[in-house]
N, C-alpha and C positions, 0 to 999 in steps of 0.2 A: 285530372289531378293527376300531376307527374309524381312515377316511384321508381326508385331503382330498387333491383332485385338482387340479394346477395345469398346464393345457395352453393355450398361446396361441392355439390355434384354436378354443377354448370362449369366445365372449363373450356370446352368449345360449343356454344350455342347452337352451331351448325352442326353437331353430331349429336350433342346431349340432348338438344331440344329447348324448348321455351316452358317446359314444367307447366303449371298450370294456366299460364297467361292466353292460351288460345280458347281456353273454357270460360273466360270471365266475359260475363254477357255486356252487349252495349260497347260504346265507344267512349264512355265519361272519363277515363284513365287511359292514360298512357304510361310505358313501360321502357326502362332501360334495365338490360342486365349487367350485371357486374360481375366479370368471370372470376373462377378461383385460378391462381396462379399455377396448379398443378391438378392432374387427374386424381379423382378421389381414391384411395387405397381401399382393396377389400378388406372389410371389418374382421371377418374370420380368419385371416393370416395375420392380423397384426399381434404382436407379442405383448402389448400391455393394452390396457382398456383406458390409460391416462393419456391424456393429449399432451404430446410431447413438445418441446421448444419450436422446432421447426413448423410444425402444424399452427402452433398458436400466431407464430410471426404470419403465415399465410393468411389466419384468420385476420388478424390486425390488420394487415395489409388491405384485404378485400373490404371490412368493417369502413376502413378510413376512406377509401374509394367510393364506396355507396355513399357517404354521410356528404363527401365533397361534391359529387355528380348530382345530388337530387336538388329538383326544383319543389319538392312537395313532400314526400315521404318516404319510408324505408322498409322495404318488406325482408325479413330474412329467414332462413331455413335452418334450424339447429340451434342450440343454446349458444354455442360458441361465437358463432358471427352475431346473437342478438347482444351478447355482452362486449363485443367490440365495438357495434355500432352505437349502443348505449354509451360506451366509454370516450367515442368520438364525438358523439353529440354533444355530451357535458363538456370536453374539452374546448371544442368549438365555439361553446354557446349557441349552438343551430337549432333551435326548438321545434325539430319536424317530428311529425308522428312516426312511431314505429311498430310495425307489426311482425311480431315474433312466431313465425309459424312452426310447426312440427318442434314444440317447446318440451323435449324430455330428457333430462338429465341424469337418467338411469336411476342414481342414488343421490339423497338429500344428505350430504355429509354435512356435519356441524362446524364450528371452527372458522379457520381463513377461507376456505371454500365459500361458506355461508356469508361471511363479510363482504368477500369481494364480489360474489352474486348479488349483495342487497345493493352494493354502490354504483355497479355498473348497469344494472337492470332497472334501477328504480325510476327511469324517465320512459319506460317503455310503454305505448299506449293500450296496445292489446296482445295477450298472450293465447296463443291457439295450440290447446292440448289434445291430445287423441284418445284420453278415456276421462270419464266425469270426474274419478276420485282424485284426477291431477289438480283440479281447481282449488280444491280444499288443502291437498298437500303443498302447492307452491304458493298458495296464498299466506299459510302460516309460515313457511320456508323464508320466503321473501320480504315477510310483512307488509305486504300490498293487499288492498282490497280484492274481496274475491270476485267481484264483478270485471275486473280487468281480465280475467281467465275464461275463455270461450271453450266449450267442445265442441270439435267438427272432427267427425271419424276420419281415420287414414285412409287415404285413397290409392289407387293404382290404375294404370291403363288396362284394358283388355288382354287378357293373355291368350292367344291363341292356342287351342289343344292340338297339339302337333304329334303326342304319342297316345296310345292305347295302352290300357290297363293291363299288364304282364299276368294273363292268365296260366301261362304254363309254370313260371317259377314266381308266384305270389309272394310280396313281401309288404312288410310294415316299414313306414318312412318318418324318420323325424330329423326336420331340417331348421336350421338355426343355432345360436350360439346365446344370445343375451339370457343371462338368468335362469337356464335349462336345469332341470331337474333330472341327470342323467341318473341319479343314484337309483332313484326310484323304478324308472325306465329299463335300466339295466337289469334290475331285478327279476322284474316282470317277465321280459323276453327271454331272458334265460330260464325261468321256470315253465314258460309257456311253451318254449324251444321254437318260436317262431322266426323265420330269415327276417332280419331286420336291416336296414340302410340309415346310420346315423352320419347326416352331412352337416358337420360342424367345424369348428376349428381345434387345432391341436392344443389350445389354451385350456379349452373348453371341457377337453376329455383327459387331460393330464391327469396321471395317476390312477385312472380307471382300470379295473381287470375286465379286459373286453371277451364277452362269451364268444364262443366258438360260431354261433349263430348269426353273428353282428358283423357286418361291415361298416369301416369308417373310412371312406375316401376322403383325404386331405387334399387342400390345392385345388380343387374343382370349382368353376366358374357358375356363374349365375344361371347360364342356360342349361348347365348340366343338374342344377339343382331343382329346374322347374320341371326337366325330364323325369327327374326320380319322384317328383310329386305326382307325377301325371301317371306314371308306371306303377306307382305302388296302389296296393288294395286297400289300405287305409293309412292315414296321413296322421301323426301324433305330435302335438305340442305341450310336452312335459315342463311346468315351470314352477320354480321354487318359490315360495311365500316368504317375504322377507318384509319386516316394517319400514326398511329403509328403501326399497324397492319402490318406484313410482308408477313403471308401466312397463310392459315387457312383450315380446310375442305378436304384436299387432300386424307387423310387414309380414310374418310368415302367413299369420291368420288370414289376411285378406286376402294374399296371393292364392291361398289353398281355395277361399270360398272362390275368387273370380275364375277360377279353373274347374270349379263345380265338385272337389274333392271330398269324400266322406271324412270327416274331421273329429279328433278327439282333443280337448284341451283343458290343462286346469284350469278351475275356476278360482282366478286368483290374478291382480296385476291389470285389471281392468278387461279382462277376456269376457266377461259380462253384457259389456257395451256392445260386441259384437255377434257373440253365438247366442242364439235362442236355444236353449237346451231341448232337444228332442224334435226341433222342427229344423235348424240349420246346422246342426252339430252335437255334438254330445260335451258336456260339462262334467269334471270329475273334481272331487276334492283335491288338493294337494298335498304330494307326500304319501297319497293312500293307494298303498300295492293292490289292494283288496278291489278298490274301485277302478284303477286305471284297467286291472287285468279284467274284470266283467266287462267293460266297455270295449276293449279291444276283441276278446273273444266273442261279444255281440255282434259287431260289426263284421269280423272276420267271417262268421258263418252266415251273415243274413244278406246276401246280394240284393235284395228288392229295399231293405233300410238304406245300404249304402246308397243305391242310386237315388233314393226320396231324399234323404239328407243332402246328397250333393247337387241335385237338381235345385232345390229350395235356395242351398247356399249361393248358389251361382245367380239366382234369380234377387235374391237379397242384395246381394254384394254389387250388381249391376245396378240397382236403383240409389243405393247409400253410400257405397265405397268407390266410385267410380271418379275420373277425372271432371266427368260432366257436373256431377255431382257438389263437387269439392269446388270446383272453379265459379260455382254458383253462390256457394256459402263465400267464399273469398270475396266475390265481386258486392254481396250484400255486406259485407264488414266494412270494405274500402268506401263504399256510397254512405255507410253511417259514419265514418270518419270525417268524409269529406262534407257530410252535412253539419257537422258540428261548427258550432260559430267561431270556436278557438280551440287550441289544442290545449288540454288541462295541465300543462306544465308550471304554471306560474308558481305554485307554492312550491314545487320541487327545487326549482332554479333560488328562490328566496332562502331555502334552507341549505345552511353551510357550503356557499358557493367556493369558497376556498379550497374545497376537498378535491375539488374536481381534478387539480394538476397533481395529484397525489397518486393518479392510478396509471401515470403514463408507462412505468415499467411493468404493469401486471402481464 
């Protein structure tokens, strides 16, 4: 079966790679990558979390091309492209299956955003989410059957260990921006007086009084973040718990585990799907200064525990959070869709067909 693949992080396939396609077993499926018109910007350096007009225009153009070029189905990565493809699929009345991979909207807002999401995504064949809790959340938000949502863990390629832990000047590292609870983290490290590096964006740290023991290097790239994670004695991912948040922190969690780092994560936003408490990392209650401080002090002082957790995390991540594991899962999903006698879109097309054209100016 032929699939077009639309991912915003693939601008030049020769440079950006083929995503999970080389890890899909067998030769039953053929793929055409529809590149994004511009390189993906660094999320940490963005001034706003809202997708702007120019970015939406690029998503729409990429989605349009993916629908036009496919001879079978479309695989999208990120919700904006799923919406774009869903809209053009309905506009062209081309009932091709759509697999919406890495479907994470950050927050499920009501009102106009919800209405537009329901319209543009109602013909998606399968949503792939990276936490179990999202299956129920998105099912309610989009008004779609829960069976359309499938949990497959977030994955990343193997990350070479290029740096040793800094034992001369040990420090704590907190990397990432999405829904981070820097209020609690800063209060804890200020009390403990532990050297800390927070690699995040200016928007995420705006308004905070930064203690003297904390460094906040802005504008650094991916490789610098990985170096910090590898050199740190302990990695911490403090997250805010909010009913509107769907999932957060999975990218940093998986990368840290792939590097075999001792990890402390807030027990919320789907972290429980990745961290086995006491085996592959430590989970602490969100917003709890007491629990976070105790976990940091424990790992800071216990080298044997850090090594044990880190090694177990790396082994677990290799088995479940690798490109190989996700490629196999994607292949199984595509096989199941191809085996279906027909794409189950007939009822959707019969409902309110005149509404399709109203989405042109979304």
